[in-house]
C-alpha positions in Angstrom: 28.2 283.3 90.5 30.9 280.9 89.6 29.3 280.4 86.1 29.1 284.1 85.7 32.8 284.6 86.6 33.8 281.9 84.1 31.3 282.5 81.3 29.7 286.0 81.8 28.2 286.0 78.3 26.2 282.8 79.0 25.0 283.9 82.4 24.6 287.7 82.4 22.5 287.6 85.5 24.9 285.5 87.5 26.2 288.6 89.3 22.8 288.7 91.1 24.0 285.8 93.3 25.7 288.5 95.4 22.3 290.0 96.2 21.1 286.5 97.3 24.1 286.1 99.6 23.3 289.6 101.0 19.8 288.4 102.0 21.1 285.4 103.8 23.9 287.2 105.6 21.7 290.1 106.7 19.0 287.7 107.9 21.4 285.8 110.0 23.0 288.9 111.5 19.7 290.6 112.3 18.2 287.4 113.7 21.1 287.2 116.1 20.8 290.8 117.1 17.1 290.5 117.8 17.4 287.2 119.6 15.6 287.6 123.0 17.9 285.0 124.6 20.8 287.4 124.5 21.3 289.4 127.7 20.9 292.8 126.1 21.9 294.3 122.8 25.5 294.8 123.9 25.9 291.0 124.4 24.4 290.3 121.0 26.8 292.8 119.3 29.7 291.3 121.3 28.9 287.9 120.0 28.6 289.2 116.5 32.0 290.8 116.5 33.5 287.7 118.2 32.2 285.5 115.4 33.4 287.9 112.7 36.9 288.1 114.2 37.2 284.3 113.8 35.4 283.8 110.5 35.8 287.0 108.5 39.1 288.7 109.5 41.6 285.7 109.2 40.5 284.6 105.7 40.4 288.2 104.5 43.9 288.9 105.8 45.1 285.8 104.0 43.5 286.9 100.7 45.0 290.4 101.0 48.5 289.2 101.8 48.6 286.5 99.1 47.0 288.7 96.4 49.5 291.5 97.2 52.4 289.0 96.8 51.0 287.6 93.6 50.4 291.0 92.1 53.8 292.4 93.0 56.1 289.4 92.2 54.2 287.0 90.0 51.6 288.6 87.8 52.5 290.7 84.8 51.2 294.1 83.9 50.0 295.0 87.4 50.5 298.6 88.6 52.2 298.4 92.0 50.7 301.8 92.9 47.1 300.7 92.1 47.7 297.3 93.8 48.7 299.1 97.0 45.8 301.5 96.8 43.3 298.7 96.1 44.8 296.6 98.9 44.5 299.4 101.5 40.9 300.2 100.4 40.0 296.5 100.7 41.5 296.3 104.2 39.4 299.4 105.2 36.3 297.9 103.4 35.8 300.9 101.1 37.2 299.4 97.9 33.8 299.4 96.3 33.9 303.1 96.1 37.2 303.1 94.3 35.6 300.9 91.6 32.4 303.0 91.6 34.5 306.1 90.8 35.5 305.0 87.3 34.3 305.4 83.8 35.4 301.8 83.0 32.8 299.2 82.1 32.2 296.6 84.9 34.2 294.0 83.1 37.0 296.5 82.8 37.1 297.0 86.6 37.4 293.2 87.0 40.3 293.1 84.5 42.1 296.1 86.1 42.1 295.1 89.8 43.1 291.8 91.5 40.9 292.9 94.4 37.7 293.4 92.5 35.9 290.5 94.1 36.2 292.2 97.5 33.7 294.9 96.6 30.8 293.0 98.0 32.5 292.5 101.4 33.0 296.3 101.5 29.3 296.9 100.8 28.3 294.4 103.6 30.7 295.9 106.1 29.5 299.4 105.5 25.9 298.3 105.7 26.6 296.5 109.0 27.9 299.6 110.6 24.8 301.5 109.6 22.5 298.6 110.7 24.0 298.3 114.1 23.3 302.0 114.6 19.7 301.5 113.4 19.2 298.5 115.7 20.6 300.4 118.7 18.4 303.5 118.1 15.3 301.4 117.5 15.9 299.5 120.7 14.9 302.6 122.6 11.3 302.0 121.6 11.2 299.4 124.4 9.1 296.2 124.1 10.5 293.4 122.0 7.5 293.3 119.7 7.6 297.1 119.0 11.3 296.8 118.5 10.9 294.2 115.8 8.3 296.2 114.1 10.5 299.3 114.1 13.5 297.3 112.8 11.3 295.7 110.1 10.0 299.1 109.0 13.5 300.6 108.8 14.7 297.6 106.8 11.8 298.0 104.3 12.4 301.7 104.0 16.1 301.0 103.3 15.2 298.5 100.6 12.9 300.9 98.9 15.5 303.7 99.1 18.1 301.3 97.5 15.8 300.4 94.7 15.1 304.0 94.0 18.8 304.8 94.1 19.9 302.2 91.6 17.0 303.0 89.3 17.9 306.7 89.3 21.7 306.3 89.1 22.2 303.5 86.7 23.7 304.5 83.4 24.4 302.1 80.6 27.4 304.1 79.5 29.0 304.4 83.0 27.4 301.6 85.0 30.1 301.2 87.7 28.6 303.8 90.1 25.3 301.9 90.3 26.9 298.5 90.3 29.4 299.0 93.1 27.8 301.6 95.2 26.7 300.7 98.7 23.5 302.7 98.5 22.5 301.0 95.2 23.3 297.4 96.1 22.0 297.3 99.6 18.5 296.1 98.7 19.4 292.4 99.5 20.8 293.3 102.9 17.8 295.3 103.9 15.3 292.7 102.7 17.3 290.0 104.6 17.0 292.1 107.7 13.3 292.6 107.1 12.8 288.9 106.8 14.6 288.3 110.1 12.5 290.9 111.8 9.3 289.2 110.6 10.5 285.7 111.4 8.5 285.1 114.5 5.2 286.0 112.8 6.1 283.8 109.8 6.9 280.8 112.0 3.7 281.2 113.9 1.7 281.3 110.7 3.5 278.2 109.4 2.7 276.4 112.7 -1.0 276.9 112.5 -1.7 276.9 108.8 -1.5 273.4 107.4 -2.2 274.5 103.8 0.5 277.1 104.1 3.1 274.4 104.9 1.9 271.7 102.5 1.1 273.9 99.4 1.9 277.6 99.6 5.5 277.3 100.8 6.5 274.6 98.3 4.9 276.6 95.5 6.7 279.7 96.5 10.0 277.8 96.7 9.5 276.4 93.2 8.5 279.8 91.8 11.5 281.5 93.4 14.0 278.9 92.1 12.5 279.2 88.6 12.6 283.0 88.7 16.2 282.9 89.8 17.2 280.5 87.1 15.5 282.8 84.5 17.3 285.9 85.9 20.7 284.2 85.7 20.1 283.0 82.1 18.3 285.9 80.7 19.5 289.2 79.1 23.0 290.3 78.6 25.4 292.7 80.3 24.0 295.7 78.4 20.4 295.3 79.6 19.5 298.2 81.9 16.5 296.3 83.4 18.9 293.6 84.7 20.7 296.1 86.8 17.8 298.3 87.8 15.4 295.5 88.8 17.6 292.4 89.0 18.9 293.0 92.5 15.4 293.5 93.8 14.1 290.4 92.1 16.9 288.2 93.2 16.6 289.5 96.8 12.9 288.9 96.9 13.4 285.4 95.6 16.1 284.6 98.1 13.9 286.0 101.0 11.0 283.8 99.8 13.3 280.7 99.8 14.4 281.6 103.4 10.9 281.8 104.6 9.9 278.6 102.8 12.7 276.7 104.5 
């Protein structure tokens, strides 16, 4: 991701690092929500929001305040009106939709807004609200095992829907809608959640299958790392396949690495 930000021409697929982070974040969140050691779902959600209030909100507030000061008093050529609108949208975690509703190329959005890096936080926050609702509704199924199956099925369905959405919506002339949309970039979040839902089965399999631990998992890790490196280095920013299939490929590779570890 850092290489892509510095030299986008040399690492066109570097933006897929966001989808990898989505997998890790969603897996951690879902694993915590499904943890049977919590005294009910309400306790799990309370712990989640408590952690977010300490680790998410303070640094985000600092970024918003400093960026606003920098844009207004230090940087040249920054529209104060756009700066304020982007700042408010970032605070409300909907700034990705401001960027999606533009005819600018993706690089043009990055040049036009000092808050452009916060689009991924907005996607994650919107997905989290939806996912908490899914978790709560699926909890009504009852038993822990059936609950996990329902959560995993919902996550896989969401991942499929996201892939279909980005495939159908992406346009090489106006790519911003597919690039910044929550529906089109949620595949990593849903696959991360599905990985967390399947975690007990995976760990049981790894505990009893010696060959799985000694050969299959290392081979999967190596293949995933190689595939990720190829994605980052391959293609250019105009390749449609990189946007339509890249997020899915990066998310699958990240999920495999999670399971392998």
